C-alpha positions as CSV (number, residue, x, y, z in Angstrom):
1,M,-69.0,-64.3,-14.7
2,I,-66.4,-61.7,-15.6
3,P,-68.0,-59.8,-18.5
4,Y,-66.0,-58.2,-21.3
5,G,-67.5,-54.8,-20.2
6,R,-69.9,-53.4,-17.6
7,H,-71.1,-50.1,-16.3
8,H,-70.5,-48.8,-12.8
9,I,-73.5,-47.3,-10.9
10,D,-73.1,-46.0,-7.4
11,E,-75.4,-44.3,-4.9
12,S,-74.7,-40.8,-6.3
13,D,-76.0,-41.9,-9.7
14,I,-79.1,-43.4,-8.1
15,K,-79.7,-40.2,-6.1
16,A,-79.3,-38.0,-9.2
17,V,-82.0,-39.9,-11.1
18,A,-84.3,-40.2,-8.0
19,D,-84.0,-36.5,-7.4
20,L,-84.9,-35.7,-11.0
21,L,-87.9,-38.0,-10.8
22,R,-89.2,-36.3,-7.7
23,D,-88.7,-32.7,-8.7
24,G,-87.6,-32.2,-12.3
25,F,-88.7,-32.3,-15.9
26,L,-88.8,-35.8,-17.4
27,T,-87.8,-34.6,-20.8
28,Q,-87.1,-31.3,-22.7
29,G,-86.0,-29.7,-19.4
30,P,-82.8,-28.1,-18.0
31,M,-80.9,-31.3,-17.3
32,V,-80.4,-31.7,-21.0
33,S,-78.6,-28.4,-21.5
34,A,-76.7,-29.0,-18.2
35,F,-75.3,-32.2,-19.6
36,E,-74.5,-30.5,-23.0
37,N,-72.7,-27.7,-21.3
38,A,-70.6,-30.1,-19.2
39,V,-69.5,-32.1,-22.2
40,A,-68.7,-29.0,-24.3
41,A,-66.7,-27.5,-21.4
42,Y,-64.8,-30.7,-20.9
43,T,-63.9,-31.3,-24.5
44,G,-63.2,-27.7,-25.3
45,S,-65.9,-27.5,-28.0
46,R,-68.1,-24.5,-28.5
47,F,-71.4,-26.4,-28.7
48,A,-72.8,-29.8,-27.8
49,V,-76.1,-31.4,-28.8
50,A,-77.4,-34.3,-26.7
51,V,-79.3,-37.0,-28.7
52,S,-81.0,-40.3,-28.1
53,S,-78.0,-42.4,-29.2
54,A,-74.7,-42.1,-30.9
55,T,-76.4,-43.7,-33.9
56,S,-78.8,-40.8,-34.2
57,G,-75.9,-38.5,-33.7
58,L,-74.0,-40.0,-36.6
59,H,-77.1,-39.7,-38.7
60,L,-77.6,-36.1,-38.0
61,A,-73.9,-35.2,-38.3
62,A,-73.8,-36.8,-41.7
63,A,-76.9,-34.9,-42.7
64,V,-75.4,-31.6,-41.6
65,A,-72.2,-32.5,-43.5
66,G,-74.2,-32.7,-46.7
67,A,-74.7,-36.5,-47.1
68,E,-77.6,-37.0,-49.5
69,P,-78.5,-39.0,-52.6
70,G,-75.7,-38.8,-55.2
71,T,-73.0,-38.3,-52.5
72,A,-70.8,-40.6,-50.5
73,L,-69.3,-41.0,-47.0
74,V,-66.1,-42.8,-46.2
75,T,-65.5,-44.7,-43.0
76,S,-63.6,-47.8,-41.7
77,P,-64.6,-51.4,-42.2
78,I,-63.7,-52.1,-38.6
79,T,-66.6,-50.4,-36.8
80,F,-70.1,-51.0,-35.7
81,V,-72.6,-50.8,-38.6
82,A,-74.0,-47.5,-37.4
83,S,-71.0,-45.6,-38.8
84,A,-71.6,-46.7,-42.3
85,N,-75.3,-46.7,-41.9
86,A,-75.2,-42.9,-41.3
87,A,-74.6,-42.6,-45.1
88,L,-77.5,-44.9,-45.9
89,Y,-79.9,-43.0,-43.6
90,N,-79.3,-39.9,-45.6
91,G,-79.6,-41.6,-49.0
92,A,-75.8,-41.4,-49.6
93,A,-73.4,-44.2,-50.5
94,P,-71.1,-45.7,-47.9
95,L,-67.5,-46.2,-48.9
96,F,-64.6,-47.7,-46.9
97,A,-60.9,-47.2,-46.4
98,D,-58.7,-49.9,-44.9
99,I,-57.2,-49.7,-41.5
100,D,-53.6,-49.2,-40.3
101,P,-52.8,-52.6,-38.8
102,A,-50.7,-51.0,-36.1
103,T,-53.5,-49.0,-34.6
104,V,-56.8,-50.5,-36.1
105,N,-57.7,-47.0,-37.1
106,I,-58.4,-45.8,-40.6
107,D,-55.2,-45.4,-42.6
108,P,-54.9,-41.8,-44.0
109,A,-53.0,-43.1,-47.0
110,K,-55.8,-45.5,-47.9
111,L,-58.4,-42.7,-47.2
112,K,-56.6,-40.5,-49.7
113,Q,-56.8,-43.2,-52.3
114,V,-60.5,-43.6,-51.8
115,L,-61.1,-39.9,-52.0
116,A,-59.0,-39.6,-55.2
117,M,-61.2,-42.3,-56.9
118,N,-64.6,-40.8,-55.7
119,S,-65.3,-37.2,-56.4
120,N,-68.8,-37.3,-54.8
121,V,-67.6,-37.8,-51.2
122,K,-69.1,-35.2,-48.8
123,A,-67.7,-36.5,-45.5
124,V,-65.2,-38.9,-44.0
125,M,-65.9,-40.5,-40.7
126,P,-62.8,-41.8,-38.9
127,V,-63.5,-44.1,-36.0
128,H,-61.4,-43.9,-32.9
129,Y,-61.2,-47.6,-32.4
130,G,-61.0,-48.7,-28.8
131,G,-60.7,-45.1,-27.8
132,L,-57.4,-44.4,-29.5
133,A,-57.5,-41.3,-31.6
134,C,-57.0,-41.6,-35.3
135,D,-54.2,-39.6,-36.9
136,M,-56.6,-36.6,-37.1
137,A,-54.0,-34.0,-38.2
138,E,-53.2,-36.1,-41.3
139,I,-56.9,-37.0,-41.9
140,R,-57.8,-33.3,-41.7
141,R,-55.1,-32.5,-44.2
142,V,-56.2,-35.2,-46.6
143,A,-59.9,-34.2,-46.3
144,D,-59.1,-30.5,-46.9
145,G,-57.3,-31.5,-50.1
146,F,-60.5,-32.9,-51.4
147,G,-62.9,-30.4,-49.8
148,V,-64.8,-32.8,-47.7
149,S,-66.1,-32.6,-44.1
150,V,-64.7,-34.6,-41.2
151,I,-67.0,-36.3,-38.6
152,E,-65.2,-38.1,-35.7
153,D,-66.9,-41.3,-34.6
154,A,-65.8,-41.1,-31.0
155,A,-68.3,-43.6,-29.6
156,H,-65.3,-45.3,-27.9
157,A,-63.3,-42.3,-27.1
158,L,-64.8,-40.0,-24.5
159,G,-62.1,-39.0,-22.1
160,G,-59.3,-39.6,-24.6
161,N,-56.8,-37.2,-26.0
162,Y,-55.1,-36.4,-29.3
163,P,-51.3,-36.6,-29.5
164,D,-51.1,-32.8,-28.9
165,G,-52.9,-33.2,-25.6
166,G,-56.2,-31.7,-26.7
167,R,-59.3,-33.6,-25.7
168,I,-61.1,-35.7,-28.3
169,G,-64.2,-33.8,-29.2
170,N,-62.7,-30.3,-29.3
171,N,-63.1,-30.5,-33.1
172,S,-59.7,-28.9,-33.8
173,F,-59.3,-31.4,-36.6
174,S,-63.0,-32.0,-37.5
175,D,-66.4,-30.4,-38.1
176,M,-68.3,-32.6,-35.6
177,T,-67.6,-35.4,-33.1
178,V,-70.1,-37.9,-31.9
179,F,-69.9,-39.7,-28.5
180,S,-71.9,-42.6,-27.0
181,F,-73.3,-43.2,-23.5
182,H,-74.3,-46.8,-24.0
183,P,-73.9,-48.8,-20.7
184,V,-70.6,-50.5,-21.7
185,K,-69.0,-47.1,-22.7
186,A,-66.9,-44.9,-20.4
187,I,-70.0,-43.4,-18.9
188,A,-73.6,-44.7,-19.1
189,A,-76.8,-42.8,-19.5
190,G,-78.8,-46.0,-20.3
191,E,-78.6,-45.0,-24.0
192,G,-77.7,-41.6,-25.4
193,G,-75.2,-39.7,-27.5
194,M,-73.7,-36.3,-27.9
195,I,-72.5,-34.3,-30.9
196,T,-69.9,-31.5,-30.4
197,T,-69.1,-28.8,-33.0
198,N,-67.5,-25.4,-33.2
199,S,-69.8,-24.2,-35.9
200,E,-72.8,-22.2,-34.9
201,D,-74.6,-23.0,-38.1
202,S,-74.1,-26.7,-37.6
203,Y,-75.2,-26.4,-34.0
204,K,-78.5,-24.7,-35.0
205,R,-79.3,-27.2,-37.7
206,L,-78.5,-30.1,-35.3
207,L,-81.0,-28.7,-32.8
208,R,-83.7,-28.5,-35.5
209,L,-83.1,-31.9,-36.9
210,R,-83.1,-33.4,-33.3
211,S,-86.7,-32.3,-32.8
212,H,-88.8,-32.7,-36.0
213,G,-87.1,-29.9,-38.0
214,I,-88.9,-27.3,-36.0
215,N,-87.4,-23.8,-35.6
216,K,-85.0,-23.3,-32.7
217,L,-83.2,-20.4,-31.0
218,D,-83.3,-17.3,-33.3
219,D,-84.4,-19.1,-36.5
220,P,-86.6,-16.5,-38.3
221,F,-90.2,-17.3,-38.9
222,I,-91.2,-17.8,-42.5
223,Y,-94.8,-16.6,-42.1
224,A,-94.6,-13.5,-40.0
225,E,-98.3,-12.8,-40.4
226,D,-99.0,-16.0,-38.5
227,A,-96.2,-15.8,-36.1
228,F,-96.8,-12.3,-34.7
229,E,-99.8,-10.3,-33.4
230,G,-99.5,-6.7,-32.4
231,G,-95.7,-6.9,-32.8
232,E,-95.4,-9.7,-30.3
233,A,-94.6,-13.3,-31.1
234,N,-97.5,-15.7,-30.6
235,P,-96.5,-17.9,-27.7
236,W,-98.0,-21.1,-29.2
237,Y,-96.5,-20.6,-32.7
238,Y,-93.8,-22.7,-34.2
239,E,-92.7,-23.7,-37.8
240,M,-91.3,-26.9,-39.2
241,L,-88.5,-25.8,-41.5
242,E,-87.3,-29.2,-42.8
243,V,-87.9,-32.9,-42.2
244,G,-86.4,-33.8,-38.8
245,Y,-86.6,-36.5,-36.3
246,N,-87.5,-37.2,-32.7
247,Y,-83.9,-37.8,-31.6
248,R,-84.3,-36.1,-28.2
249,I,-82.7,-37.5,-25.1
250,T,-84.6,-37.4,-21.8
251,D,-83.8,-35.4,-18.6
252,I,-83.8,-38.8,-16.8
253,Q,-80.9,-40.0,-19.0
254,C,-79.1,-36.7,-18.7
255,A,-79.3,-36.8,-14.9
256,L,-77.6,-40.2,-14.9
257,G,-75.2,-39.1,-17.6
258,L,-74.2,-35.9,-15.8
259,S,-73.7,-37.8,-12.5
260,Q,-71.5,-40.4,-14.3
261,F,-69.6,-37.6,-16.1
262,K,-68.3,-36.3,-12.8
263,K,-66.5,-39.6,-12.4
264,L,-65.2,-39.9,-16.0
265,D,-61.5,-39.1,-15.2
266,R,-61.5,-41.7,-12.5
267,F,-63.1,-44.2,-14.8
268,I,-60.5,-43.6,-17.5
269,S,-57.6,-43.7,-15.1
270,R,-58.6,-47.1,-13.9
271,R,-59.0,-48.4,-17.4
272,R,-55.6,-47.2,-18.3
273,Q,-54.1,-48.9,-15.2
274,L,-55.7,-52.2,-16.1
275,A,-54.6,-51.9,-19.8
276,K,-51.0,-51.4,-18.7
277,L,-51.2,-54.5,-16.5
278,Y,-52.5,-56.5,-19.5
279,D,-49.7,-55.0,-21.7
280,D,-47.0,-56.1,-19.1
281,A,-48.4,-59.6,-18.8
282,F,-48.7,-60.2,-22.5
283,S,-45.2,-59.1,-23.3
284,D,-43.9,-62.7,-23.2
285,F,-46.9,-64.4,-24.9
286,K,-46.0,-66.1,-28.2
287,N,-49.4,-66.4,-29.8
288,L,-51.1,-63.3,-28.5
289,R,-50.4,-59.6,-28.7
290,P,-52.2,-56.4,-27.9
291,A,-54.0,-55.0,-30.9
292,Q,-53.0,-51.4,-30.2
293,P,-49.7,-49.9,-29.2
294,R,-48.7,-49.4,-25.6
295,E,-47.5,-45.9,-26.2
296,G,-51.1,-44.9,-26.9
297,R,-52.6,-46.1,-23.6
298,D,-52.1,-42.8,-21.8
299,R,-54.2,-40.9,-24.3
300,S,-56.8,-43.5,-25.2
301,G,-60.4,-43.6,-23.9
302,L,-59.9,-47.4,-23.6
303,H,-63.5,-48.5,-24.2
304,I,-62.2,-52.0,-25.0
305,Y,-59.0,-54.0,-24.7
306,V,-58.5,-56.1,-27.8
307,V,-55.8,-58.8,-28.5
308,R,-54.7,-60.4,-31.7
309,I,-54.4,-64.2,-31.4
310,D,-52.7,-66.6,-33.9
311,F,-55.5,-69.2,-33.8
312,E,-53.8,-71.4,-36.3
313,A,-50.7,-71.6,-34.1
314,I,-52.8,-72.6,-31.0
315,G,-54.8,-75.1,-32.9
316,M,-58.1,-73.7,-31.7
317,G,-60.8,-71.7,-33.4
318,R,-62.0,-68.4,-31.9
319,G,-65.4,-69.8,-31.0
320,E,-63.7,-72.7,-29.2
321,L,-61.5,-70.3,-27.3
322,M,-64.4,-68.1,-26.3
323,R,-66.3,-71.1,-25.0
324,A,-63.3,-72.3,-23.1
325,L,-63.0,-68.8,-21.5
326,R,-66.7,-68.8,-20.7
327,A,-66.3,-72.2,-19.0
328,R,-63.8,-70.4,-16.7
329,N,-66.4,-67.6,-16.1
330,I,-64.7,-65.1,-18.4
331,G,-66.6,-63.3,-21.0
332,S,-65.2,-62.1,-24.3
333,Q,-66.4,-60.5,-27.5
334,V,-65.3,-59.6,-31.1
335,H,-65.2,-55.9,-32.1
336,Y,-66.1,-56.0,-35.0
337,I,-67.3,-58.2,-37.8
338,P,-66.2,-55.9,-40.7
339,V,-69.2,-53.9,-42.0
340,T,-68.3,-55.1,-45.4
341,S,-68.9,-58.7,-44.4
342,Q,-72.5,-58.0,-43.4
343,P,-75.1,-59.5,-45.8
344,Y,-76.7,-56.1,-46.5
345,Y,-73.3,-54.6,-47.5
346,R,-72.3,-57.7,-49.5
347,D,-75.5,-57.2,-51.5
348,L,-74.2,-53.7,-52.2
349,G,-71.1,-55.3,-53.7
350,F,-68.6,-54.9,-50.9
351,K,-66.0,-57.6,-50.2
352,T,-63.9,-57.7,-47.1
353,S,-61.1,-59.2,-49.1
354,D,-60.7,-55.8,-50.7
355,Y,-59.6,-54.5,-47.3
356,P,-56.8,-57.0,-46.4
357,N,-55.7,-55.3,-43.2
358,S,-59.3,-55.3,-41.9
359,A,-59.7,-58.9,-42.9
360,D,-56.5,-60.0,-41.2
361,F,-57.5,-58.1,-38.0
362,Y,-60.9,-59.6,-37.9
363,G,-59.4,-63.1,-38.2
364,Q,-57.4,-62.6,-35.1
365,A,-59.3,-60.2,-32.9
366,L,-60.7,-60.9,-29.4
367,S,-61.9,-58.4,-26.8
368,I,-61.2,-59.3,-23.2
369,P,-62.6,-57.9,-20.0
370,L,-62.0,-54.2,-19.3
371,Y,-64.1,-52.0,-17.1
372,F,-63.8,-49.8,-14.0
373,D,-64.8,-52.4,-11.4
374,L,-62.6,-55.2,-12.8
375,S,-60.4,-56.1,-9.9
376,D,-56.7,-56.9,-10.0
377,D,-57.5,-60.5,-9.0
378,E,-60.1,-60.9,-11.8
379,L,-57.6,-59.5,-14.3
380,A,-55.0,-62.0,-13.1
381,M,-57.6,-64.8,-13.7
382,V,-58.1,-63.6,-17.3
383,I,-54.3,-63.5,-17.9
384,E,-53.8,-66.9,-16.5
385,A,-56.6,-68.4,-18.5
386,L,-55.2,-67.0,-21.7
387,R,-51.7,-68.1,-20.7
388,E,-53.0,-71.7,-20.3
389,L,-55.2,-71.7,-23.4
390,V,-53.1,-69.5,-25.8
391,G,-49.6,-69.3,-24.5
């Protein structure tokens, strides 16, 4: 079976984890900061905070941005539920702005309309769909006009670039950026996420929230009479300053993540090569087209390769096509069911029909195999199967 996505693990990754297990901390050790420092240096961000998942990262970033009861957060309907759920975790209201059909990313003009109608928005969370950067310069301009924070959901986008050449995650257009290390992403840590920021205040609060709200770094003690004895800090003493979480990542995960990270540019280069082969092959298809523009391939993190298919024209439903591909040992997936179509969000009053570009996209979308170890022969099999079934 050719899956739609798969991680690549080699002997260097296995050795990195085995060495850690033999000699290192299992958690709360130096491998965590080593991984954080590597990601910060690569992206060009001042700070990085490793967490247990991108979902926990989005939760904490939204909290630091001020999401709380009575406020709102705006994101795209075409994303995994975790993006919108970051509002709910903090007691805030989720809101949505429709996508630009040319990129599948949030449309800054639609975002501006939503912000103009909702004065309680604290943050916007653009999603770099498939690894292609949103129009962050315009999103930042729009957000600044309404005094709201910007959190980049870059779960798909590690290794990608903005149009100006800067690396996604440098926060030149945002307050915080969140990455994912789930196994089907560009690099794998089993699970895990990372938040980057250029704000020292945000960094310190993220550290506290990651570990139970307990004081970190140079946070002052509230009760000095308990914290000090004879002018020296009591070595056992700590204070919980706010309600936090156990969102720590382990050194085991970071050992794997750091080993994988050393191969990131090679992983991304191969993904871009494969995507361009798909683009070339699909140029003469009548009922199928790439969902995102070819000119963005050289700067995309290319987590997934998505096509849009005219199912009515081919006389076949999406489920039927997916089963036909599976019969040929080819996996496929859909990214994503619009968040606004989920039962929980429908119960909140959302309707996907209010976001027509997202509804149209969902009706046509199919993710096809894309990963580092996908061979040229396997890619040719996917193309020929789609040529036969879709045309």
